[in-house]
NUGU-167554 format. One record per atom (N, C-alpha, C): x, y, z; residue in three letters. Coordinates in steps of 0.001 Angstrom, whole numbers, padded with zeros to 6 digits, always signed. Atoms other than C-alpha are relative to their C-alpha. Layout:
BEGIN
XYZALA;...
# end
This chain:
BEGIN
+000525+000809+001089UNK;-008512+018772+000695UNK;+001010-001107-000319UNK;-000844+001141+000325UNK;-007161+015326-000083UNK;+000116-000110-001515UNK;-000215+000024+001433UNK;-005619+015328-003545UNK;+000730-001277-000406UNK;-000652+001180+000559UNK;-004650+012340-005651UNK;+000935+000475-001101UNK;-001006-000396+000981UNK;-001438+012799-007641UNK;+000469-001245-000737UNK;-000443+001103+000844UNK;-000611+010512-010555UNK;+000966+000556-001034UNK;-000948-000418+001021UNK;+002313+010677-012963UNK;+000212-001144-000991UNK;-000287+000936+001084UNK;+002648+008928-016296UNK;+001457+000250-000381UNK;-001442-000161+000081UNK;+006353+008294-016798UNK;+000659-001105-000819UNK;-000848+001050+000567UNK;+009148+006345-018476UNK;+001298-000009+000804UNK;-001221+000091-000810UNK;+012383+005128-016866UNK;+001104+000977-000420UNK;-001102-000845+000485UNK;+014630+007351-019028UNK;-000369+001478-000094UNK;+000486-001382+000109UNK;+012611+010582-018727UNK;+000589+000858+001123UNK;-000649-000881-000973UNK;+014707+013267-017008UNK;-001023+000835+000771UNK;+000991-000856-000666UNK;+011726+015540-016267UNK;-000942-000813+000886UNK;+000790+000886-000866UNK;+009757+012587-014884UNK;+000718-000190+001334UNK;-000778+000203-001221UNK;+012560+011935-012402UNK;+000060+001274+000832UNK;+000027-001269-000740UNK;+012716+015639-011482UNK;-001330+000163+000736UNK;+001320-000126-000623UNK;+008962+015609-010800UNK;-000137-000947+001188UNK;+000111+000975-001096UNK;+009108+012432-008697UNK;+000883+000392+001179UNK;-000876-000472-001078UNK;+012068+013795-006715UNK;-000632+001192+000721UNK;+000657-001162-000592UNK;+010139+017046-006154UNK;-001152-000448+000900UNK;+001096+000528-000831UNK;+007091+015111-004890UNK;+000556-000556+001309UNK;-000590+000630-001190UNK;+009274+013117-002491UNK;+000543+001066+000956UNK;-000593-001064-000819UNK;+011146+016214-001258UNK;-001066+000784+000751UNK;+001080-000776-000602UNK;+007836+017921-000516UNK;-001031-000857+000735UNK;+000879+000881-000768UNK;+006217+014897+001154UNK;-001338-000263-000670UNK;+001246+000209+000739UNK;+003625+014453-001583UNK;-000070-001442-000484UNK;+000199+001372+000459UNK;+002324+010947-002102UNK;-000505+000029-001434UNK;+000407+000059+001397UNK;+001904+009981-005729UNK;+000033-001437-000484UNK;-000002+001306+000650UNK;+001243+007020-007951UNK;+000638+000186-001372UNK;-000714-000110+001273UNK;+003607+006502-010903UNK;-000384-001167-000908UNK;+000335+001006+001004UNK;+002678+004644-014075UNK;+001089-000001-001066UNK;-001037+000150+001017UNK;+005507+003388-016291UNK;-000675-000429-001299UNK;+000740+000280+001230UNK;+003963+003618-019752UNK;+000792-000854-000987UNK;-000733+000952+000831UNK;+006726+001447-021225UNK;-000374-001435+000370UNK;+000365+001341-000475UNK;+005379-001507-019202UNK;-001506-000188+000147UNK;+001437+000083-000253UNK;+001710-000709-018550UNK;-000749+000524-001231UNK;+000644-000379+001257UNK;-000131-000727-021869UNK;-001363+000670+000213UNK;+001281-000647-000305UNK;-003469+000245-020290UNK;+000245+001476+000327UNK;-000329-001386-000350UNK;-001891+003377-018797UNK;+000580+000737-001205UNK;-000509-000636+001212UNK;-000076+004060-022089UNK;-001171+000476-000860UNK;+001177-000389+000789UNK;-003441+004064-023887UNK;-000744+001149+000673UNK;+000651-001085-000735UNK;-004914+006270-021159UNK;+000738+001323-000255UNK;-000810-001170+000296UNK;-002029+008717-021724UNK;-000355+000566-001373UNK;+000367-000411+001365UNK;-002848+008822-025449UNK;-001410+000580-000010UNK;+001396-000454-000040UNK;-006580+009175-024738UNK;-000134+001379+000660UNK;+000022-001310-000664UNK;-005828+012180-022492UNK;+000586+001090-000896UNK;-000521-000970+000958UNK;-004186+013841-025495UNK;+001435+000417+000237UNK;-001388-000362-000293UNK;-000672+013927-024076UNK;+000912-000421-001142UNK;-000956+000293+001057UNK;+002172+014057-026558UNK;+001298-000575+000556UNK;-001209+000530-000621UNK;+004782+012854-024075UNK;-000153-000058+001500UNK;-000035+000103-001450UNK;+005758+012364-020471UNK;+000990+001030+000536UNK;+001018+000438-000937UNK;+005608+013345-017757UNK;-001348+000672-000249UNK;+001336-000574-000113UNK;+001891+013843-017615UNK;-000395-000195+001449UNK;+000370+000031-001411UNK;+000811+014708-014098UNK;-001481+000329+000102UNK;+001441-000213-000196UNK;-002850+014370-013109UNK;-000246+000188+001490UNK;+000336-000304-001394UNK;-004084+015958-009899UNK;-001508+000098+000088UNK;+001451+000008-000155UNK;-007624+015255-008772UNK;-000346-000054+001481UNK;+000464+000044-001371UNK;-009660+015490-005640UNK;-001446+000444+000075UNK;+001407-000361-000195UNK;-013133+015958-004280UNK;-000149+001511-000007UNK;+000287-001417+000030UNK;-014527+019365-005092UNK;+000935+000829-000865UNK;-000903-000747+000877UNK;-011848+020282-007620UNK;-000056-000558-001408UNK;-000106+000448+001381UNK;-011519+020130-011357UNK;+001336-000711-000165UNK;-001237+000733+000233UNK;-008937+017565-012455UNK;+000956+000861-000817UNK;-001046-000764+000677UNK;-005699+019261-013478UNK;+000934-000961-000711UNK;-000988+000747+000761UNK;-003456+017847-016208UNK;+001162+000932-000303UNK;-001198-000790+000260UNK;+000104+019129-016416UNK;+000925-000863-000842UNK;-000903+000747+000876UNK;+002208+017966-019366UNK;+001385+000624+000129UNK;-001337-000502-000281UNK;+005810+018382-018280UNK;+000151+000271+001492UNK;-000285-000309-001400UNK;+007441+019368-014999UNK;-000061+001510+000176UNK;+000200-001428-000248UNK;+006072+022782-014012UNK;-000034+000222+001507UNK;-000133-000090-001451UNK;+007343+023331-010489UNK;-000890+001078+000599UNK;+000823-001091-000541UNK;+005553+026660-009990UNK;-001485-000387+000059UNK;+001400+000417+000040UNK;+002183+025245-011025UNK;-000259-001098+001022UNK;+000142+001064-001000UNK;+002708+022130-008884UNK;-000012+000575+001412UNK;-000041-000637-001316UNK;+003611+024296-005892UNK;-001327+000659+000322UNK;+001287-000675-000187UNK;+000449+026348-006362UNK;-001121-000999+000293UNK;+001086+000971-000146UNK;-001768+023252-006655UNK;+000157-000898+001229UNK;-000213+001025-001031UNK;-000161+021037-004002UNK;+000539+000534+001323UNK;-000609-000494-001239UNK;+001587+023235-001449UNK;-000723+001205+000583UNK;+000699-001210-000469UNK;-000723+026251-001178UNK;-001081-000339+000997UNK;
# end
């Protein structure tokens, strides 16, 4: 299954950087949105009900979209590496 991984982030967010490093280490392609510069994505983050970053959205055909607020390595491994 082809999954789309998106992360809402800020430049100074430690957990955002941990998540992006984890994606890279595991060969997972992702799209990052800097919500300090992209006001449309910042509003989308608010509309999704997130209280902070990182917010990771994983979607794909035939699956329910998953939202993970924070860096949860175990959950990411289950969703992306299994």
